[in-house]
LOVEX-394850 format. One record per residue (C-alpha): y negated, x, z; residue number from 0. Coordinates in steps of 0.25 Angstrom, whole numbers, plus 5000, padded with zeros to 4 digits. Each point is the difference from the previous one (the first is absolute). Example, Ala and Ser with C-alpha at 12.3 -4.5 7.8 and 13.67 -1.06 7.14 Angstrom:
REM LOVEX-394850
ATOM_5018_5049_5031_0
ATOM_4986_5006_4998_1
REM end
This chain:
REM LOVEX-394850
ATOM_4932_5080_5048_0
ATOM_4998_4985_4995_1
ATOM_4986_5001_4998_2
ATOM_5004_5013_4990_3
ATOM_5009_4992_4994_4
ATOM_4992_4986_4998_5
ATOM_4988_5011_4995_6
ATOM_5009_5007_4991_7
ATOM_5006_4987_4993_8
ATOM_4984_4995_4996_9
ATOM_4998_5012_4994_10
ATOM_5013_5000_4992_11
ATOM_4999_4984_4995_12
ATOM_4991_5001_4990_13
ATOM_5005_5014_4993_14
ATOM_5015_4996_5002_15
ATOM_4995_4984_4996_16
ATOM_4995_5004_4985_17
ATOM_5011_5011_4999_18
ATOM_5005_4997_4984_19
ATOM_5014_4991_5002_20
ATOM_5006_5011_4994_21
ATOM_4998_5009_5010_22
ATOM_5003_4991_5011_23
ATOM_5012_4997_4993_24
ATOM_5003_5016_5000_25
ATOM_4995_5002_5016_26
ATOM_5011_4987_5002_27
ATOM_5012_5008_4993_28
ATOM_4998_5017_5007_29
ATOM_5000_4991_5013_30
ATOM_5014_4993_4995_31
ATOM_5004_5013_4993_32
ATOM_4997_5007_5015_33
ATOM_5008_4992_5010_34
ATOM_5012_4999_4991_35
ATOM_5000_5015_5001_36
ATOM_4997_4999_5016_37
ATOM_5013_4992_5002_38
ATOM_5008_5009_5007_39
ATOM_4989_5002_5010_40
ATOM_4994_4984_5002_41
ATOM_5015_4994_5001_42
ATOM_5006_5007_5013_43
ATOM_4985_4997_5006_44
ATOM_5003_4983_4996_45
ATOM_5014_5002_5005_46
ATOM_4997_5006_5013_47
ATOM_4987_4990_5003_48
ATOM_5004_4988_4992_49
ATOM_5015_5000_5004_50
ATOM_5004_4996_4986_51
ATOM_5010_5005_4992_52
ATOM_4998_5008_4990_53
ATOM_5004_4996_4988_54
ATOM_4991_4987_5004_55
ATOM_4987_5011_5001_56
ATOM_5003_5005_4987_57
ATOM_5001_4988_4991_58
ATOM_4988_4997_5009_59
ATOM_4993_5013_4994_60
ATOM_5003_4998_4987_61
ATOM_4996_4987_5000_62
ATOM_4985_5006_5005_63
ATOM_5000_5008_4990_64
ATOM_5005_4992_4990_65
ATOM_4987_4989_5003_66
ATOM_4989_5012_5000_67
ATOM_5004_5003_4985_68
ATOM_5002_4986_4997_69
ATOM_4986_4997_5004_70
ATOM_4996_5013_4993_71
ATOM_5006_4994_4987_72
ATOM_4993_4987_5002_73
ATOM_4985_5009_5001_74
ATOM_5004_5007_4988_75
ATOM_5006_4989_4991_76
ATOM_4996_4987_5006_77
ATOM_4987_4992_4989_78
ATOM_4986_5002_5011_79
ATOM_4996_4986_5005_80
ATOM_4988_4998_4995_81
ATOM_4993_4988_4994_82
ATOM_4987_5002_4991_83
ATOM_4992_4986_4995_84
ATOM_4991_5004_4990_85
ATOM_4986_4993_4998_86
ATOM_4999_4986_4997_87
ATOM_4987_4994_4998_88
ATOM_5009_4985_4996_89
ATOM_5008_5002_5012_90
ATOM_5002_4986_5009_91
ATOM_4993_4996_5006_92
ATOM_4991_5013_4997_93
ATOM_4999_5009_4997_94
ATOM_5010_5014_5003_95
ATOM_4996_5012_5005_96
ATOM_5008_5014_4996_97
ATOM_5009_5000_5011_98
ATOM_5012_5013_5004_99
ATOM_5009_4997_5010_100
ATOM_5008_5012_5007_101
ATOM_5008_5001_5012_102
ATOM_4996_5013_5009_103
ATOM_5006_5006_5012_104
ATOM_4996_4993_5013_105
ATOM_4998_5012_5010_106
ATOM_5009_5008_5010_107
ATOM_5012_4994_5004_108
ATOM_5007_4998_5011_109
ATOM_5015_5000_5003_110
ATOM_5010_4998_5008_111
ATOM_5014_5006_4999_112
ATOM_5012_4992_5004_113
ATOM_5010_5002_5009_114
ATOM_5013_4995_4992_115
ATOM_4999_5009_4988_116
ATOM_4994_5015_5002_117
ATOM_4998_5002_4986_118
ATOM_4999_4987_4992_119
ATOM_4991_4993_5012_120
ATOM_4993_5011_5006_121
ATOM_4992_5013_4995_122
ATOM_5002_5000_4988_123
ATOM_5006_4987_4996_124
ATOM_4993_4988_4991_125
ATOM_4990_4998_5007_126
ATOM_4994_5016_5001_127
ATOM_5005_5001_4982_128
ATOM_4992_4984_4998_129
ATOM_4987_5005_5007_130
ATOM_5000_5013_4993_131
ATOM_5003_4995_4987_132
ATOM_4987_4992_5002_133
ATOM_4992_5009_5002_134
ATOM_4998_4998_5015_135
ATOM_5000_5012_5012_136
ATOM_5012_4997_5009_137
ATOM_5002_5004_5016_138
ATOM_5013_4997_5006_139
ATOM_5003_4995_5012_140
ATOM_5011_5006_5004_141
ATOM_5014_4992_5006_142
ATOM_5004_5007_5014_143
ATOM_5013_4998_4996_144
ATOM_4999_5009_4992_145
ATOM_4990_5012_5002_146
ATOM_5005_5011_4997_147
ATOM_5004_4996_4985_148
ATOM_4987_4993_4999_149
ATOM_4993_5014_5000_150
ATOM_5010_5007_4992_151
ATOM_4998_4991_4988_152
ATOM_4984_4997_5003_153
ATOM_5000_5015_4998_154
ATOM_5009_4998_4988_155
ATOM_4990_4990_4993_156
ATOM_4986_5007_5005_157
ATOM_5005_5014_4993_158
ATOM_5005_4992_4988_159
ATOM_4987_4992_5002_160
ATOM_4990_5014_4999_161
ATOM_5011_5008_4989_162
ATOM_4996_4988_4990_163
ATOM_4984_5001_5004_164
ATOM_4999_4987_5007_165
ATOM_4988_5002_5009_166
ATOM_5003_5003_5015_167
ATOM_5000_4988_5009_168
ATOM_5007_4993_4989_169
ATOM_5012_5000_5010_170
ATOM_5002_5001_5013_171
ATOM_5010_4996_5012_172
ATOM_4996_4996_5013_173
ATOM_5007_4995_5013_174
ATOM_4998_4992_5014_175
ATOM_5000_4986_5001_176
ATOM_4985_5000_5006_177
ATOM_4997_5008_4987_178
ATOM_5005_4988_4992_179
ATOM_4990_4990_5006_180
ATOM_4989_5010_4999_181
ATOM_5004_5001_4984_182
ATOM_4999_4986_4997_183
ATOM_4987_4997_5007_184
ATOM_4994_5014_4992_185
ATOM_4989_4995_4990_186
ATOM_5007_5010_4991_187
ATOM_5014_4994_4999_188
ATOM_4997_4988_4989_189
ATOM_5015_4995_5003_190
ATOM_5012_5001_5006_191
ATOM_5016_5000_4996_192
ATOM_5010_4997_5012_193
ATOM_5013_4997_5001_194
ATOM_5005_4998_5015_195
ATOM_5001_4989_5009_196
ATOM_4995_4986_5002_197
ATOM_4992_5004_5012_198
ATOM_4995_5014_4997_199
ATOM_4997_4995_4985_200
ATOM_4992_4987_5003_201
ATOM_4992_5010_5011_202
ATOM_4997_5008_4990_203
ATOM_4996_4989_4990_204
ATOM_4991_4994_5011_205
ATOM_4993_5012_5003_206
ATOM_4997_5002_4982_207
ATOM_4996_4987_4999_208
ATOM_4988_5000_5016_209
ATOM_4995_5012_4990_210
ATOM_4984_4998_4998_211
ATOM_5006_5004_4987_212
ATOM_5014_4994_4998_213
ATOM_5010_5005_4992_214
ATOM_5013_4998_4992_215
ATOM_5013_5002_5010_216
ATOM_5013_5000_4992_217
ATOM_5011_4998_5011_218
ATOM_5013_4999_5001_219
ATOM_5004_4991_5011_220
ATOM_5013_4995_5000_221
ATOM_5012_4990_4995_222
ATOM_5011_4995_5002_223
ATOM_5005_4997_4986_224
ATOM_5008_4987_4999_225
ATOM_5011_4999_4991_226
ATOM_5006_4986_4997_227
ATOM_5013_4995_4996_228
ATOM_5003_4987_4992_229
ATOM_5012_4993_5003_230
ATOM_5007_5003_4987_231
ATOM_4996_5015_5002_232
ATOM_5007_5000_5011_233
ATOM_5012_4993_4995_234
ATOM_5002_5010_4987_235
ATOM_4995_5013_5006_236
ATOM_5002_4999_5015_237
ATOM_5007_5012_5004_238
ATOM_4991_5008_4991_239
ATOM_4985_4995_5004_240
ATOM_5006_5001_5014_241
ATOM_5004_5017_4998_242
ATOM_4987_5001_4992_243
ATOM_4991_4996_5011_244
ATOM_5006_5008_5011_245
ATOM_4997_5009_4990_246
ATOM_4987_5002_4999_247
ATOM_4998_4993_5015_248
ATOM_5005_5014_5005_249
ATOM_4994_5009_4988_250
ATOM_4993_5011_5008_251
ATOM_5003_4993_5014_252
ATOM_4993_4989_4996_253
ATOM_4987_5009_5001_254
ATOM_4995_4995_4984_255
ATOM_4987_4994_4998_256
ATOM_5009_4989_4992_257
ATOM_5012_4996_5008_258
ATOM_5005_4986_4997_259
ATOM_4997_4995_5016_260
ATOM_5005_4986_4999_261
ATOM_5012_4994_4994_262
ATOM_4999_4986_4995_263
ATOM_5012_4994_4995_264
ATOM_5010_4988_5002_265
ATOM_5003_4996_5012_266
ATOM_5015_4995_4997_267
ATOM_5002_5015_4991_268
ATOM_5009_5011_5005_269
ATOM_4988_5010_5000_270
ATOM_4999_5001_5013_271
ATOM_5012_5007_5003_272
ATOM_5002_5008_4987_273
ATOM_4987_5007_5003_274
ATOM_5003_5002_5015_275
ATOM_5014_5006_4996_276
ATOM_4992_5011_4993_277
ATOM_4989_5001_5011_278
ATOM_5013_5004_5009_279
ATOM_5004_5012_4990_280
ATOM_4984_5006_4999_281
ATOM_5000_5014_5009_282
ATOM_4988_5003_5008_283
ATOM_4988_5008_4993_284
ATOM_4990_5004_5009_285
ATOM_4984_4995_4998_286
ATOM_4989_5008_4997_287
ATOM_4995_5003_5012_288
ATOM_4999_4997_5016_289
ATOM_4987_4990_4999_290
ATOM_5007_4990_4986_291
ATOM_5014_5001_5010_292
ATOM_4994_4993_5011_293
ATOM_4991_4990_4991_294
ATOM_5013_4998_4994_295
ATOM_5010_4995_5014_296
ATOM_4987_4993_5004_297
ATOM_5000_4991_4988_298
ATOM_5015_4997_4998_299
ATOM_5001_4998_5016_300
ATOM_4990_4991_4999_301
ATOM_5003_4991_4987_302
ATOM_5016_5002_5005_303
ATOM_4995_4994_5015_304
ATOM_4995_4986_4991_305
ATOM_5004_4989_5004_306
ATOM_5005_4996_4986_307
ATOM_5005_5012_4996_308
ATOM_5015_5004_5001_309
ATOM_5004_5015_4999_310
ATOM_5012_5003_4989_311
ATOM_4999_5014_5001_312
ATOM_4995_5006_5012_313
ATOM_4995_5015_4994_314
ATOM_5002_5011_5010_315
ATOM_4994_5014_5005_316
ATOM_5004_5014_4997_317
ATOM_4996_5013_5000_318
ATOM_5001_4998_4985_319
ATOM_4991_4988_5000_320
ATOM_5001_4984_5001_321
ATOM_5010_4993_4993_322
ATOM_4997_4986_4991_323
ATOM_4996_4989_5009_324
ATOM_5001_4987_4991_325
ATOM_4996_4986_5007_326
ATOM_5001_4985_4994_327
ATOM_4992_4989_5005_328
ATOM_4998_4985_4991_329
ATOM_4988_4998_4988_330
ATOM_4998_4987_5011_331
ATOM_4997_5010_5010_332
ATOM_4990_5009_4992_333
ATOM_4992_4989_4994_334
ATOM_5000_4995_5017_335
ATOM_4996_5016_5004_336
ATOM_4996_5008_4987_337
ATOM_4990_5008_5008_338
ATOM_5012_5004_5010_339
ATOM_5012_5001_4990_340
ATOM_4991_5004_4987_341
ATOM_4998_5015_5007_342
ATOM_5001_5012_4993_343
ATOM_5009_5012_5007_344
ATOM_4999_5013_4994_345
ATOM_5014_5005_4999_346
ATOM_5014_4996_4998_347
ATOM_5001_4986_5004_348
ATOM_4998_4987_4992_349
ATOM_5000_4985_5005_350
ATOM_5009_4990_4992_351
ATOM_4994_4985_4996_352
ATOM_5009_4989_4998_353
ATOM_4994_4990_4993_354
ATOM_5006_4984_4996_355
ATOM_4995_4996_4988_356
ATOM_4991_5004_4990_357
ATOM_4988_4994_5008_358
ATOM_5002_5008_5010_359
ATOM_5002_5011_4992_360
ATOM_4985_5000_4994_361
ATOM_4995_4996_5014_362
ATOM_5004_5013_5004_363
ATOM_4992_5008_4987_364
ATOM_4989_4990_5002_365
ATOM_4998_5004_5014_366
ATOM_4999_5015_4997_367
ATOM_4989_5010_5002_368
ATOM_4995_5009_4990_369
ATOM_5013_5010_4995_370
ATOM_5001_5011_4993_371
ATOM_5013_4995_4993_372
ATOM_5006_4987_4999_373
ATOM_5017_5000_4993_374
ATOM_5008_4988_4994_375
ATOM_5012_5002_4997_376
ATOM_5006_4988_4992_377
ATOM_5006_4996_4991_378
ATOM_4992_4996_4984_379
ATOM_5004_4985_5001_380
ATOM_4994_4998_5015_381
ATOM_4990_4989_5001_382
ATOM_4997_5007_5013_383
ATOM_4993_5014_4993_384
ATOM_4989_4995_4992_385
ATOM_4993_4990_5012_386
ATOM_5004_5014_5010_387
ATOM_4993_5010_4991_388
ATOM_4987_4991_5000_389
ATOM_4999_5001_5014_390
ATOM_5004_5017_5001_391
ATOM_4990_5001_4989_392
ATOM_4989_4996_5010_393
ATOM_5004_5009_5011_394
ATOM_5006_5012_4995_395
ATOM_4997_5012_4990_396
ATOM_5012_5001_4994_397
ATOM_5012_4991_4996_398
ATOM_5014_5005_5000_399
ATOM_5010_4991_4993_400
ATOM_5014_5005_5003_401
ATOM_4996_5016_5006_402
ATOM_4997_5006_5012_403
ATOM_4986_5002_5003_404
ATOM_5002_5013_5006_405
ATOM_4997_5008_4988_406
ATOM_4985_5001_4994_407
ATOM_5000_5008_4988_408
ATOM_4986_5010_4998_409
ATOM_4998_4992_4984_410
ATOM_4989_4993_4994_411
ATOM_5002_4986_5002_412
ATOM_5005_5001_5016_413
ATOM_4992_4992_5012_414
ATOM_5003_5005_5014_415
ATOM_4990_4992_5005_416
ATOM_4998_4983_5005_417
ATOM_4993_4990_5008_418
ATOM_4997_5002_5015_419
ATOM_5005_5008_5010_420
ATOM_5009_5008_4988_421
ATOM_4987_5006_4996_422
ATOM_4985_4997_5003_423
ATOM_4996_5000_4983_424
ATOM_5009_4992_4993_425
ATOM_4993_5003_4987_426
ATOM_5007_5013_5000_427
ATOM_5013_5009_5000_428
ATOM_5001_5014_5008_429
ATOM_5013_5002_4991_430
ATOM_4996_5002_4985_431
ATOM_4990_5005_4989_432
ATOM_4992_4989_5004_433
ATOM_4998_5005_5014_434
ATOM_4989_5007_4994_435
ATOM_4992_4987_4999_436
ATOM_4996_5000_5014_437
ATOM_4993_5013_5001_438
ATOM_4995_4997_4987_439
ATOM_4984_4990_4999_440
ATOM_4992_4994_4988_441
ATOM_4986_5004_4997_442
ATOM_4993_4995_4987_443
ATOM_4988_5007_4993_444
ATOM_4989_4992_4994_445
ATOM_4993_5004_4988_446
ATOM_5002_5016_5005_447
ATOM_4997_5010_4988_448
ATOM_5012_5004_4994_449
ATOM_4997_5015_5004_450
ATOM_4998_4995_5014_451
ATOM_5016_4993_5001_452
ATOM_5011_5005_5004_453
ATOM_5009_5006_4988_454
ATOM_5010_4989_5002_455
ATOM_4991_4988_4997_456
ATOM_4991_5008_4988_457
ATOM_5000_4994_4986_458
REM end
């Protein structure tokens, strides 16, 4: 089965990659239309397998088809990324030949679907859309949390591509953990896109670079997305900030990769008290599946048992799922034991960190590993704002001012990525139109006759 899929993807690579951009755009649009038309079939499947509410899933499906159409739009409207240097006998330090540079598809891509977004980061999600837009066939490794939905979505995508004239093998769905390892190691796979845990992603990354022919591994692995509140902001907008924080870290039962896991606040402020009050009002919500529920319980238990951690609100378990948990510690304790206290907890829990002065605030920022996001709630007159932003720029992929990270816009300027361990490839994004850059590589043609050049490079 896998051999057939890989052989088909290999055969499809050249004809799909050489398709005119307008043809690939039409195919992506047809996929989006087909998914929209199948909403009443797909949404109930997603609800059954993910426990996510109807409204959330409908919004996510809209996001999924929007990003397919956005990549299609870019294919038809964007100028080709082409550089042409004409011959120049006077070029220092020596004569320059005729050089023409373009980007070409990297080849078949393995995409590992995420658990927490069964549409937008799954079968027809951003990785699949950007790889297909780049001209690369996709072999999609389905997430075990929603196999029926994955198969149904895959059938729709494959059917729409076939109607559009895409070669057989342009897209397929496969299942199984061991099969995922085989995908990464197979010589016909030229790049991998992964969204999931640090442990699983790092294991696959190590496989990708251990190959005789190492390949790019674009892994989104983990992030605690710290939020820093300055003393001035705490004084001016404390209640508003505390409410926004609780809304953000409990959104989707805390199962977003951009959930704020650290809330760094002045020690003499009331932010922790205000946040705890809001947390106690939150109802229980189901987690995606039993495996995630077990992992969440274990992580919260370990973090809460740390000698320097206090429990402000203890979450409870019920048939409906857990209620949120709120913990607290000090900046001094975090700096003394960062590995234990900078722990990502996938679910409705977060850690408040109390700092005594701006020196401690900046020290916490300097202690961070790579993150997807870093947020500052401050005032325009804050003297600490600039040095704090400077520290975050070195450590995160997206810097927010007076906002919340649990919203990743699908747009042109979005950066969804960051230094390791947030991702394995901080030069790239997995959301937004520049996500296609992951699956393209440059080729330069030197002194090649006009009639033998790709059309886009000809005079």
